[in-house]
BADO-417225 format. One record per residue (C-alpha): x, y, z. Coordinates in nm, 4 decimals, always signed. Last residue first. Layout:
N
@xx=X; yy=Y; zz=Z
...
//
This chain:
457
@xx=-5.1096; yy=+12.1710; zz=+1.4641
@xx=-5.0140; yy=+11.8742; zz=+1.2493
@xx=-5.3016; yy=+11.6421; zz=+1.1552
@xx=-5.6718; yy=+11.7100; zz=+1.2108
@xx=-5.7006; yy=+11.4977; zz=+1.5279
@xx=-5.3935; yy=+11.6673; zz=+1.6777
@xx=-5.0310; yy=+11.6103; zz=+1.5859
@xx=-4.7587; yy=+11.7870; zz=+1.7827
@xx=-4.4531; yy=+11.8189; zz=+1.5663
@xx=-4.1203; yy=+11.6713; zz=+1.6709
@xx=-3.8585; yy=+11.9060; zz=+1.5330
@xx=-3.4860; yy=+11.8358; zz=+1.4998
@xx=-3.1998; yy=+12.0834; zz=+1.4889
@xx=-2.8368; yy=+11.9730; zz=+1.4668
@xx=-2.5069; yy=+12.1515; zz=+1.4112
@xx=-2.1609; yy=+12.0025; zz=+1.4609
@xx=-1.8322; yy=+12.1458; zz=+1.3306
@xx=-1.6632; yy=+12.0070; zz=+1.6424
@xx=-1.5396; yy=+12.3493; zz=+1.7560
@xx=-1.8529; yy=+12.5169; zz=+1.6225
@xx=-2.0655; yy=+12.3013; zz=+1.8464
@xx=-2.4432; yy=+12.3234; zz=+1.8245
@xx=-2.7343; yy=+12.1230; zz=+1.9614
@xx=-3.1086; yy=+12.1558; zz=+1.9114
@xx=-3.4369; yy=+11.9784; zz=+1.9819
@xx=-3.7680; yy=+12.1524; zz=+1.9059
@xx=-4.0706; yy=+11.9836; zz=+2.0665
@xx=-4.4292; yy=+12.0388; zz=+1.9559
@xx=-4.6940; yy=+11.9442; zz=+2.2081
@xx=-4.6273; yy=+11.8314; zz=+2.5642
@xx=-4.2851; yy=+11.7537; zz=+2.7046
@xx=-4.2700; yy=+11.7156; zz=+3.0822
@xx=-4.3396; yy=+11.3405; zz=+3.1001
@xx=-4.0842; yy=+11.2743; zz=+2.8304
@xx=-3.8142; yy=+11.4731; zz=+3.0091
@xx=-3.5636; yy=+11.1881; zz=+3.0569
@xx=-3.6367; yy=+11.0606; zz=+2.7040
@xx=-3.5776; yy=+11.4074; zz=+2.5585
@xx=-3.2478; yy=+11.4352; zz=+2.7472
@xx=-3.1376; yy=+11.0888; zz=+2.6358
@xx=-3.2048; yy=+11.1661; zz=+2.2707
@xx=-3.0300; yy=+11.5031; zz=+2.2887
@xx=-2.7243; yy=+11.3569; zz=+2.4598
@xx=-2.7020; yy=+11.0666; zz=+2.2156
@xx=-2.6994; yy=+11.3108; zz=+1.9260
@xx=-2.4515; yy=+11.5407; zz=+2.1004
@xx=-2.1923; yy=+11.2730; zz=+2.1696
@xx=-2.0779; yy=+11.0211; zz=+2.4302
@xx=-2.3497; yy=+11.1092; zz=+2.6798
@xx=-2.3937; yy=+11.1950; zz=+3.0478
@xx=-2.7259; yy=+11.3738; zz=+3.1113
@xx=-2.7280; yy=+11.6140; zz=+3.4059
@xx=-3.0344; yy=+11.8348; zz=+3.3764
@xx=-3.0413; yy=+12.2124; zz=+3.3356
@xx=-3.3531; yy=+12.4336; zz=+3.3259
@xx=-3.2494; yy=+12.7694; zz=+3.1795
@xx=-3.4940; yy=+13.0579; zz=+3.1357
@xx=-3.2382; yy=+13.3377; zz=+3.1734
@xx=-2.9008; yy=+13.1986; zz=+3.2746
@xx=-2.7953; yy=+13.1576; zz=+3.6399
@xx=-2.8159; yy=+12.7753; zz=+3.6351
@xx=-2.5848; yy=+12.7498; zz=+3.3332
@xx=-2.2642; yy=+12.7143; zz=+3.5381
@xx=-2.4189; yy=+12.4778; zz=+3.7909
@xx=-2.5217; yy=+12.2310; zz=+3.5216
@xx=-2.1751; yy=+12.2580; zz=+3.3653
@xx=-2.0051; yy=+12.1629; zz=+3.6920
@xx=-2.2489; yy=+11.8777; zz=+3.7597
@xx=-2.1512; yy=+11.7162; zz=+3.4325
@xx=-2.2783; yy=+11.6059; zz=+3.0899
@xx=-2.5388; yy=+11.8732; zz=+3.0156
@xx=-2.9027; yy=+11.8390; zz=+2.9090
@xx=-3.0860; yy=+12.1650; zz=+2.8578
@xx=-3.4516; yy=+12.2491; zz=+2.9018
@xx=-3.5814; yy=+12.5840; zz=+2.7783
@xx=-3.7445; yy=+12.9111; zz=+2.8802
@xx=-4.0972; yy=+12.9991; zz=+2.7770
@xx=-4.0294; yy=+13.3439; zz=+2.6290
@xx=-3.6836; yy=+13.2622; zz=+2.4969
@xx=-3.4660; yy=+13.5626; zz=+2.5968
@xx=-3.2268; yy=+13.6117; zz=+2.3034
@xx=-2.9133; yy=+13.5952; zz=+2.5210
@xx=-3.0566; yy=+13.2799; zz=+2.6792
@xx=-2.9939; yy=+13.0878; zz=+2.3543
@xx=-2.6335; yy=+13.2038; zz=+2.3358
@xx=-2.5712; yy=+13.1103; zz=+2.6980
@xx=-2.7361; yy=+12.7722; zz=+2.6409
@xx=-2.4841; yy=+12.7084; zz=+2.3575
@xx=-2.1790; yy=+12.7823; zz=+2.5735
@xx=-2.2604; yy=+12.5403; zz=+2.8552
@xx=-1.9669; yy=+12.3104; zz=+2.7772
@xx=-2.1250; yy=+11.9837; zz=+2.6604
@xx=-2.4603; yy=+12.1221; zz=+2.5523
@xx=-2.7868; yy=+11.9474; zz=+2.4657
@xx=-3.0932; yy=+12.1573; zz=+2.4084
@xx=-3.4704; yy=+12.1084; zz=+2.4443
@xx=-3.7128; yy=+12.3824; zz=+2.3403
@xx=-4.0903; yy=+12.3430; zz=+2.3827
@xx=-4.3248; yy=+12.4606; zz=+2.1097
@xx=-4.5609; yy=+12.7404; zz=+2.0170
@xx=-4.4403; yy=+12.6784; zz=+1.6595
@xx=-4.3618; yy=+13.0455; zz=+1.6024
@xx=-4.2100; yy=+13.0639; zz=+1.9531
@xx=-3.9841; yy=+12.7661; zz=+1.8901
@xx=-3.8736; yy=+12.9091; zz=+1.5550
@xx=-3.8018; yy=+13.2489; zz=+1.7124
@xx=-3.5711; yy=+13.0961; zz=+1.9733
@xx=-3.4055; yy=+12.8754; zz=+1.7095
@xx=-3.3434; yy=+13.1719; zz=+1.4791
@xx=-3.1929; yy=+13.3735; zz=+1.7636
@xx=-2.9487; yy=+13.0947; zz=+1.8408
@xx=-2.8588; yy=+13.0383; zz=+1.4750
@xx=-2.7996; yy=+13.4080; zz=+1.4169
@xx=-2.5893; yy=+13.4093; zz=+1.7333
@xx=-2.3566; yy=+13.1304; zz=+1.6302
@xx=-2.3478; yy=+13.2385; zz=+1.2641
@xx=-2.2179; yy=+13.5895; zz=+1.3336
@xx=-2.3978; yy=+13.8948; zz=+1.4703
@xx=-2.7567; yy=+13.8735; zz=+1.5973
@xx=-2.9139; yy=+14.2083; zz=+1.6864
@xx=-3.0097; yy=+14.2243; zz=+2.0542
@xx=-3.3461; yy=+14.0957; zz=+2.1750
@xx=-3.5398; yy=+14.3203; zz=+2.4145
@xx=-3.7904; yy=+14.1365; zz=+2.6265
@xx=-4.1662; yy=+14.1153; zz=+2.5658
@xx=-4.3430; yy=+14.0905; zz=+2.9019
@xx=-4.7086; yy=+13.9866; zz=+2.9062
@xx=-4.6671; yy=+13.8613; zz=+3.2629
@xx=-4.3006; yy=+13.8873; zz=+3.3549
@xx=-4.3437; yy=+14.1357; zz=+3.6392
@xx=-4.5954; yy=+13.9210; zz=+3.8285
@xx=-4.3646; yy=+13.6189; zz=+3.8367
@xx=-4.0730; yy=+13.8404; zz=+3.9363
@xx=-4.2745; yy=+13.9898; zz=+4.2234
@xx=-4.3695; yy=+13.6483; zz=+4.3597
@xx=-4.0145; yy=+13.5146; zz=+4.3306
@xx=-3.8780; yy=+13.8146; zz=+4.5207
@xx=-4.1450; yy=+13.7807; zz=+4.7883
@xx=-4.0619; yy=+13.4166; zz=+4.8593
@xx=-3.6897; yy=+13.4878; zz=+4.8602
@xx=-3.7350; yy=+13.7706; zz=+5.1107
@xx=-3.9639; yy=+13.5503; zz=+5.3220
@xx=-3.6895; yy=+13.2901; zz=+5.3465
@xx=-3.4297; yy=+13.5489; zz=+5.4470
@xx=-3.6422; yy=+13.7170; zz=+5.7170
@xx=-3.4196; yy=+13.8655; zz=+5.9871
@xx=-3.1660; yy=+14.0068; zz=+5.7435
@xx=-2.7921; yy=+13.9436; zz=+5.7692
@xx=-2.7043; yy=+13.7443; zz=+5.4568
@xx=-3.0550; yy=+13.7016; zz=+5.3114
@xx=-3.1694; yy=+14.0634; zz=+5.2857
@xx=-2.8094; yy=+14.1860; zz=+5.2968
@xx=-2.7460; yy=+14.0545; zz=+4.9445
@xx=-3.0313; yy=+13.9370; zz=+4.7211
@xx=-2.9239; yy=+13.8937; zz=+4.3598
@xx=-3.1661; yy=+13.9321; zz=+4.0677
@xx=-3.0937; yy=+13.7243; zz=+3.7590
@xx=-3.0823; yy=+13.7170; zz=+3.3803
@xx=-3.1556; yy=+14.0867; zz=+3.3384
@xx=-3.3949; yy=+14.2233; zz=+3.0757
@xx=-3.5164; yy=+14.5395; zz=+3.2487
@xx=-3.8512; yy=+14.3758; zz=+3.3298
@xx=-3.7127; yy=+14.2034; zz=+3.6399
@xx=-3.5562; yy=+14.5310; zz=+3.7525
@xx=-3.8827; yy=+14.7201; zz=+3.7142
@xx=-4.0697; yy=+14.4679; zz=+3.9283
@xx=-3.7839; yy=+14.4663; zz=+4.1809
@xx=-3.7960; yy=+14.8470; zz=+4.2068
@xx=-4.1766; yy=+14.8524; zz=+4.2289
@xx=-4.1762; yy=+14.5976; zz=+4.5099
@xx=-3.9107; yy=+14.7932; zz=+4.6964
@xx=-4.1183; yy=+15.1113; zz=+4.6626
@xx=-4.4201; yy=+14.9301; zz=+4.8058
@xx=-4.2504; yy=+14.8335; zz=+5.1309
@xx=-4.1534; yy=+14.4714; zz=+5.1696
@xx=-4.3187; yy=+14.2307; zz=+5.4182
@xx=-4.1383; yy=+14.0156; zz=+5.6769
@xx=-3.9643; yy=+14.3258; zz=+5.8150
@xx=-3.6120; yy=+14.3960; zz=+5.9435
@xx=-3.3917; yy=+14.3162; zz=+5.6424
@xx=-3.7147; yy=+14.3145; zz=+5.4428
@xx=-3.7055; yy=+14.6917; zz=+5.3893
@xx=-3.3875; yy=+14.6412; zz=+5.1875
@xx=-3.5745; yy=+14.4455; zz=+4.9163
@xx=-3.3604; yy=+14.4950; zz=+4.6050
@xx=-3.0897; yy=+14.6842; zz=+4.7888
@xx=-2.7905; yy=+14.5412; zz=+4.6035
@xx=-2.7688; yy=+14.3402; zz=+4.2814
@xx=-2.8827; yy=+14.3138; zz=+3.9183
@xx=-2.7196; yy=+14.0268; zz=+3.7280
@xx=-2.6289; yy=+14.0261; zz=+3.3594
@xx=-2.5629; yy=+13.7337; zz=+3.1290
@xx=-2.3543; yy=+13.8166; zz=+2.8216
@xx=-2.4790; yy=+13.8402; zz=+2.4635
@xx=-2.2578; yy=+14.1424; zz=+2.3872
@xx=-2.5612; yy=+14.3662; zz=+2.3286
@xx=-2.7045; yy=+14.2349; zz=+2.6560
@xx=-2.3954; yy=+14.3340; zz=+2.8542
@xx=-2.3848; yy=+14.6912; zz=+2.7243
@xx=-2.7647; yy=+14.7176; zz=+2.7628
@xx=-2.7519; yy=+14.6122; zz=+3.1288
@xx=-2.4686; yy=+14.8565; zz=+3.1958
@xx=-2.6606; yy=+15.1437; zz=+3.0397
@xx=-2.9844; yy=+15.0662; zz=+3.2233
@xx=-2.8063; yy=+15.0621; zz=+3.5596
@xx=-2.6307; yy=+15.3891; zz=+3.4761
@xx=-2.9713; yy=+15.5345; zz=+3.3820
@xx=-3.1233; yy=+15.4277; zz=+3.7141
@xx=-2.8170; yy=+15.5305; zz=+3.9232
@xx=-2.8211; yy=+15.8971; zz=+3.8160
@xx=-3.0725; yy=+16.0078; zz=+4.0816
@xx=-2.8409; yy=+15.8657; zz=+4.3469
@xx=-2.5638; yy=+16.1100; zz=+4.2626
@xx=-2.2686; yy=+15.8963; zz=+4.1554
@xx=-1.9675; yy=+15.7455; zz=+4.3334
@xx=-2.1142; yy=+15.5909; zz=+4.6482
@xx=-2.4327; yy=+15.4868; zz=+4.4671
@xx=-2.2197; yy=+15.2825; zz=+4.2278
@xx=-2.0883; yy=+15.1023; zz=+4.5351
@xx=-2.4323; yy=+14.9778; zz=+4.6329
@xx=-2.5706; yy=+14.9424; zz=+4.2805
@xx=-2.3463; yy=+14.6563; zz=+4.1780
@xx=-2.4726; yy=+14.5858; zz=+3.8242
@xx=-2.3129; yy=+14.2443; zz=+3.7870
@xx=-2.1693; yy=+14.1282; zz=+3.4541
@xx=-2.1213; yy=+13.7925; zz=+3.2843
@xx=-1.8656; yy=+13.5534; zz=+3.1404
@xx=-1.6152; yy=+13.8360; zz=+3.0955
@xx=-1.4125; yy=+13.9754; zz=+2.8057
@xx=-1.6971; yy=+14.1474; zz=+2.6159
@xx=-1.8599; yy=+14.2627; zz=+2.9371
@xx=-1.5416; yy=+14.4479; zz=+3.0355
@xx=-1.5218; yy=+14.6167; zz=+2.6960
@xx=-1.8860; yy=+14.7270; zz=+2.7200
@xx=-1.8582; yy=+14.8445; zz=+3.0804
@xx=-1.5407; yy=+15.0473; zz=+3.0261
@xx=-1.6809; yy=+15.3858; zz=+3.1326
@xx=-1.8959; yy=+15.2184; zz=+3.3996
@xx=-1.5948; yy=+15.0321; zz=+3.5364
@xx=-1.3902; yy=+15.3493; zz=+3.5336
@xx=-1.6617; yy=+15.5222; zz=+3.7404
@xx=-1.6750; yy=+15.2313; zz=+3.9874
@xx=-1.9194; yy=+14.9479; zz=+4.0630
@xx=-1.9330; yy=+14.7101; zz=+3.7667
@xx=-1.8896; yy=+14.3598; zz=+3.9061
@xx=-1.7307; yy=+14.1284; zz=+3.6519
@xx=-1.8280; yy=+13.7599; zz=+3.6349
@xx=-1.5646; yy=+13.4927; zz=+3.5709
@xx=-1.6988; yy=+13.1416; zz=+3.5019
@xx=-1.5021; yy=+12.8552; zz=+3.6599
@xx=-1.3838; yy=+12.6085; zz=+3.3933
@xx=-1.0268; yy=+12.7415; zz=+3.4113
@xx=-0.9851; yy=+12.5809; zz=+3.7531
@xx=-0.6480; yy=+12.4082; zz=+3.7180
@xx=-0.4681; yy=+12.6539; zz=+3.9451
@xx=-0.2971; yy=+12.8373; zz=+3.6611
@xx=-0.6330; yy=+12.8606; zz=+3.4881
@xx=-0.7887; yy=+13.0296; zz=+3.7920
@xx=-0.5077; yy=+13.2858; zz=+3.8111
@xx=-0.5431; yy=+13.3484; zz=+3.4380
@xx=-0.9156; yy=+13.4148; zz=+3.4707
@xx=-0.8562; yy=+13.6567; zz=+3.7573
@xx=-0.5997; yy=+13.8537; zz=+3.5571
@xx=-0.8257; yy=+13.8421; zz=+3.2514
@xx=-1.1073; yy=+14.0136; zz=+3.4401
@xx=-0.8753; yy=+14.2895; zz=+3.5614
@xx=-0.7348; yy=+14.3282; zz=+3.2099
@xx=-1.0850; yy=+14.3941; zz=+3.0770
@xx=-1.1038; yy=+14.7215; zz=+3.2738
@xx=-1.2260; yy=+14.8591; zz=+3.6067
@xx=-1.3580; yy=+14.5471; zz=+3.7788
@xx=-1.4252; yy=+14.6676; zz=+4.1338
@xx=-1.5075; yy=+14.3177; zz=+4.2628
@xx=-1.4528; yy=+14.0172; zz=+4.0373
@xx=-1.7283; yy=+13.7606; zz=+4.0952
@xx=-1.6305; yy=+13.3939; zz=+4.0768
@xx=-1.8586; yy=+13.1310; zz=+3.9276
@xx=-1.9117; yy=+12.7537; zz=+3.9441
@xx=-1.7496; yy=+12.6888; zz=+4.2804
@xx=-1.6606; yy=+12.3267; zz=+4.3517
@xx=-1.3658; yy=+12.3741; zz=+4.5862
@xx=-0.9871; yy=+12.3869; zz=+4.5365
@xx=-1.0004; yy=+12.6664; zz=+4.2781
@xx=-1.1984; yy=+12.8856; zz=+4.5176
@xx=-0.9393; yy=+12.8343; zz=+4.7925
@xx=-0.6497; yy=+12.9308; zz=+4.5677
@xx=-0.8617; yy=+13.2249; zz=+4.4511
@xx=-0.8941; yy=+13.3273; zz=+4.8171
@xx=-0.5193; yy=+13.3363; zz=+4.8627
@xx=-0.4826; yy=+13.5491; zz=+4.5508
@xx=-0.7643; yy=+13.7789; zz=+4.6641
@xx=-0.5974; yy=+13.8201; zz=+5.0048
@xx=-0.2715; yy=+13.9199; zz=+4.8398
@xx=-0.4699; yy=+14.1827; zz=+4.6494
@xx=-0.5777; yy=+14.1624; zz=+4.2871
@xx=-0.6396; yy=+14.4464; zz=+4.0418
@xx=-0.3653; yy=+14.6655; zz=+4.1937
@xx=-0.4953; yy=+15.0022; zz=+4.3178
@xx=-0.4692; yy=+15.3294; zz=+4.1246
@xx=-0.7662; yy=+15.4937; zz=+4.3010
@xx=-1.0913; yy=+15.5631; zz=+4.1178
@xx=-1.2561; yy=+15.8932; zz=+4.2087
@xx=-1.6215; yy=+16.0015; zz=+4.1861
@xx=-1.6844; yy=+16.0099; zz=+4.5603
@xx=-1.3715; yy=+15.9143; zz=+4.7520
@xx=-1.4601; yy=+15.5743; zz=+4.8957
@xx=-1.3839; yy=+15.4029; zz=+5.2285
@xx=-1.5017; yy=+15.0527; zz=+5.3188
@xx=-1.5512; yy=+14.9416; zz=+5.6779
@xx=-1.2752; yy=+14.7438; zz=+5.8488
@xx=-1.3320; yy=+14.9027; zz=+6.1923
@xx=-1.6594; yy=+15.0764; zz=+6.2850
@xx=-1.7710; yy=+15.4371; zz=+6.2485
@xx=-2.1102; yy=+15.4907; zz=+6.4158
@xx=-2.3278; yy=+15.7481; zz=+6.2439
@xx=-2.2952; yy=+16.0960; zz=+6.0987
@xx=-2.3718; yy=+16.2742; zz=+5.7749
@xx=-2.1819; yy=+16.5889; zz=+5.6765
@xx=-1.8848; yy=+16.5231; zz=+5.9069
@xx=-1.6054; yy=+16.7740; zz=+5.8480
@xx=-1.2802; yy=+16.6265; zz=+5.7191
@xx=-0.9173; yy=+16.5838; zz=+5.8006
@xx=-0.6497; yy=+16.4081; zz=+5.5967
@xx=-0.3305; yy=+16.2213; zz=+5.6820
@xx=-0.0357; yy=+16.0419; zz=+5.5223
@xx=+0.1620; yy=+16.3538; zz=+5.4347
@xx=-0.0830; yy=+16.6405; zz=+5.4624
@xx=-0.4502; yy=+16.7076; zz=+5.4151
@xx=-0.7223; yy=+16.9625; zz=+5.4880
@xx=-1.0960; yy=+17.0277; zz=+5.4716
@xx=-1.2222; yy=+16.6971; zz=+5.3342
@xx=-1.6009; yy=+16.6777; zz=+5.3335
@xx=-1.7032; yy=+16.3675; zz=+5.5284
@xx=-1.9948; yy=+16.1263; zz=+5.4841
@xx=-2.0878; yy=+15.8432; zz=+5.7237
@xx=-2.3635; yy=+15.5973; zz=+5.6323
@xx=-2.2312; yy=+15.6123; zz=+5.2781
@xx=-2.1680; yy=+15.2425; zz=+5.2232
@xx=-1.9573; yy=+15.2217; zz=+5.5408
@xx=-1.7544; yy=+15.5406; zz=+5.4825
@xx=-1.8003; yy=+15.8056; zz=+5.2151
@xx=-1.5387; yy=+16.0727; zz=+5.1505
@xx=-1.6478; yy=+16.3929; zz=+4.9763
@xx=-1.3652; yy=+16.5886; zz=+4.8172
@xx=-1.3331; yy=+16.9616; zz=+4.8910
@xx=-0.9722; yy=+16.9359; zz=+5.0046
@xx=-0.7997; yy=+16.6578; zz=+4.8089
@xx=-0.7829; yy=+16.2776; zz=+4.8317
@xx=-0.5659; yy=+16.0929; zz=+4.5810
@xx=-0.2285; yy=+16.0545; zz=+4.7551
@xx=-0.4016; yy=+15.9968; zz=+5.0894
@xx=-0.6059; yy=+15.7083; zz=+4.9496
@xx=-0.3028; yy=+15.5586; zz=+4.7770
@xx=-0.1469; yy=+15.5185; zz=+5.1238
@xx=-0.3859; yy=+15.2299; zz=+5.1942
@xx=-0.5148; yy=+15.0978; zz=+5.5299
@xx=-0.7029; yy=+15.3943; zz=+5.6745
@xx=-0.6705; yy=+15.4496; zz=+6.0512
@xx=-0.9068; yy=+15.6828; zz=+6.2399
@xx=-0.6862; yy=+15.9284; zz=+6.4280
@xx=-0.3085; yy=+15.9046; zz=+6.4500
@xx=-0.3196; yy=+15.5426; zz=+6.3278
@xx=-0.0235; yy=+15.5650; zz=+6.0895
@xx=-0.2132; yy=+15.5928; zz=+5.7590
@xx=-0.4362; yy=+15.8715; zz=+5.8841
@xx=-0.7942; yy=+15.9965; zz=+5.8949
@xx=-0.8829; yy=+16.2877; zz=+6.1234
@xx=-1.2499; yy=+16.3562; zz=+6.1920
@xx=-1.4110; yy=+16.6939; zz=+6.2601
@xx=-1.7677; yy=+16.6964; zz=+6.3929
@xx=-2.0294; yy=+16.9090; zz=+6.2179
@xx=-2.2845; yy=+16.6280; zz=+6.1813
@xx=-2.2262; yy=+16.3582; zz=+6.4391
@xx=-1.9657; yy=+16.0916; zz=+6.4982
@xx=-1.9939; yy=+15.7743; zz=+6.7035
@xx=-1.6797; yy=+15.5686; zz=+6.7582
@xx=-1.6026; yy=+15.2001; zz=+6.7189
@xx=-1.2737; yy=+15.0897; zz=+6.8805
@xx=-0.9888; yy=+15.0673; zz=+6.6344
@xx=-0.8561; yy=+14.8386; zz=+6.3584
@xx=-0.8053; yy=+14.9723; zz=+6.0069
@xx=-1.0521; yy=+15.1431; zz=+5.7741
@xx=-1.0783; yy=+15.0050; zz=+5.4240
@xx=-0.9699; yy=+15.0949; zz=+5.0710
@xx=-1.0835; yy=+14.8234; zz=+4.8290
@xx=-0.8786; yy=+14.6081; zz=+4.5987
@xx=-1.1130; yy=+14.3074; zz=+4.5674
@xx=-1.3157; yy=+14.1187; zz=+4.8266
@xx=-1.3749; yy=+13.8327; zz=+4.5847
@xx=-1.7309; yy=+13.7016; zz=+4.5478
@xx=-1.7578; yy=+13.3230; zz=+4.5205
@xx=-2.0675; yy=+13.1849; zz=+4.3456
@xx=-2.2138; yy=+12.8346; zz=+4.3662
@xx=-2.4807; yy=+12.7973; zz=+4.0963
@xx=-2.7375; yy=+12.5359; zz=+4.1935
@xx=-2.7941; yy=+12.1804; zz=+4.0778
@xx=-3.1404; yy=+12.0287; zz=+4.1025
@xx=-3.3496; yy=+11.8061; zz=+4.3274
@xx=-3.4426; yy=+12.0885; zz=+4.5649
@xx=-3.3473; yy=+11.9011; zz=+4.8825
@xx=-3.0378; yy=+11.7488; zz=+4.7225
@xx=-2.9225; yy=+12.0844; zz=+4.5946
@xx=-2.9953; yy=+12.2393; zz=+4.9350
@xx=-2.7650; yy=+11.9844; zz=+5.0977
@xx=-2.4851; yy=+12.0850; zz=+4.8614
@xx=-2.5554; yy=+12.4506; zz=+4.9412
@xx=-2.5388; yy=+12.3807; zz=+5.3160
@xx=-2.2062; yy=+12.2004; zz=+5.2738
@xx=-2.0741; yy=+12.5010; zz=+5.0818
@xx=-2.1800; yy=+12.7316; zz=+5.3641
@xx=-1.9917; yy=+12.5167; zz=+5.6150
@xx=-1.6862; yy=+12.5321; zz=+5.3907
@xx=-1.7179; yy=+12.9113; zz=+5.3800
@xx=-1.7213; yy=+12.9322; zz=+5.7593
@xx=-1.4132; yy=+12.7092; zz=+5.7899
@xx=-1.2414; yy=+12.9008; zz=+5.5136
@xx=-1.2899; yy=+13.2378; zz=+5.6787
@xx=-1.5663; yy=+13.4901; zz=+5.7369
@xx=-1.6403; yy=+13.8084; zz=+5.5483
@xx=-1.4959; yy=+13.9692; zz=+5.2341
@xx=-1.5243; yy=+13.6266; zz=+5.0679
@xx=-1.8949; yy=+13.6869; zz=+5.0048
@xx=-2.0501; yy=+13.3471; zz=+4.9325
@xx=-2.3234; yy=+13.3751; zz=+4.6703
@xx=-2.5963; yy=+13.1144; zz=+4.6223
@xx=-2.7662; yy=+12.9965; zz=+4.3060
@xx=-3.1001; yy=+12.9148; zz=+4.1455
@xx=-3.3252; yy=+13.0133; zz=+4.4379
@xx=-3.6757; yy=+12.8821; zz=+4.3663
@xx=-3.8697; yy=+12.8267; zz=+4.6886
@xx=-3.7112; yy=+12.4845; zz=+4.7329
@xx=-3.3697; yy=+12.6523; zz=+4.7205
@xx=-3.4679; yy=+12.8953; zz=+4.9962
@xx=-3.5976; yy=+12.6039; zz=+5.2028
@xx=-3.2648; yy=+12.4228; zz=+5.1667
@xx=-3.0744; yy=+12.7333; zz=+5.2809
@xx=-3.2981; yy=+12.7667; zz=+5.5867
@xx=-3.2528; yy=+12.4006; zz=+5.6728
@xx=-2.8748; yy=+12.4327; zz=+5.6426
@xx=-2.8793; yy=+12.6956; zz=+5.9229
@xx=-2.6006; yy=+12.9449; zz=+5.8491
@xx=-2.8473; yy=+13.1698; zz=+5.6682
@xx=-2.8782; yy=+13.4742; zz=+5.8928
@xx=-2.5015; yy=+13.4898; zz=+5.9566
@xx=-2.4281; yy=+13.4987; zz=+5.5840
@xx=-2.5314; yy=+13.3502; zz=+5.2514
@xx=-2.6158; yy=+13.5679; zz=+4.9526
@xx=-2.9130; yy=+13.4792; zz=+4.7328
@xx=-2.9733; yy=+13.4409; zz=+4.3587
@xx=-3.3182; yy=+13.4397; zz=+4.1982
@xx=-3.3343; yy=+13.3714; zz=+3.8253
@xx=-3.5399; yy=+13.5587; zz=+3.5679
@xx=-3.7176; yy=+13.3017; zz=+3.3499
@xx=-3.8236; yy=+13.0874; zz=+3.6439
@xx=-3.7019; yy=+12.7311; zz=+3.6783
@xx=-3.8964; yy=+12.4092; zz=+3.7408
@xx=-4.0548; yy=+12.3900; zz=+3.3972
//
């Protein structure tokens, strides 16, 4: 099969504006690309989309195209960069008297004694005083403070609206292009996910999958409910590390993964997978161990961020990630959640049937729902799936073990037959063919047994 069990996703950015680089990443096994809408503009994003389309042609398969909303984040305003050192005093203000911060909610929430982290924690302040629209703090960890960097009060969620005006404009853009997924930043509750889904529906783009990024204390608290209402979950370790002591991140990561898995939803692990490769063509050993552990944690995909967006070695980062995943999955037996309801009992039964027969699994799906149920039970050898459209092929590309092919068909039976015929050269031994649609009251499983010289084997 052309696809790995655990998928590789990569973020585009200044380091990957060359279409040839993007195509090479796809040839090496990337299953989808993320465009971070926090950076760039529509002209830049359109160029990235053209590169992804070219990469699809180069790789001979469809790739997930993922938009990541900026979300309701507190940011610094515009000013000239300044360097601060440990022990310095910094004044933050809403009116620009000092370092500007763009949201008044920040000053309502911050209190003396709070730790404020800027630029992913490169600068840390302890607040020593506050007043109307301002706060002062002592620098505990210093660096260069630059405009538009994120600002977090450790351990506190601010009462921000789920979608900003920028998010609404960006969703209009997303709906007008061929994105397959949209990531919801700072998803704190199921209502946040539903707000994005409704905006997409109102723009005629209800087919786009909505993936929730869990990166705040409220998000962690509500992880199960959020997973239940979303089409997938991202464990966003960067922002989680701004709110929790770093030694707590591993168990939070494990908790979020389990919450998503128990609700049969795809889960993506992101941020600082191979940070040493931002400036080096070879990862350090601790990065390798982290990726190895992440691949064996039961996730559907691993997402490279800075490594491919701004790193010096994006192609090498993809190559190393695929190598480590391949090593991690040797002799790996993934967790399978209990099956609740006929849809999931059927899916788990098919996965176990294929493994008992040492066979190959071929599906046909019109919407992409059935492959998601199959992937939830982690088939050890993956599966092929015929789908009717490019959009559906892209939507299932992030799922554990999926290998989608575009097979237009009038019904499920024709779709299965055409998919098997298309794959005839790939199918060796026993083949299990399956399709399922509760909406159409359709269920079909067919087995083609491999017959050796002594009969069925």
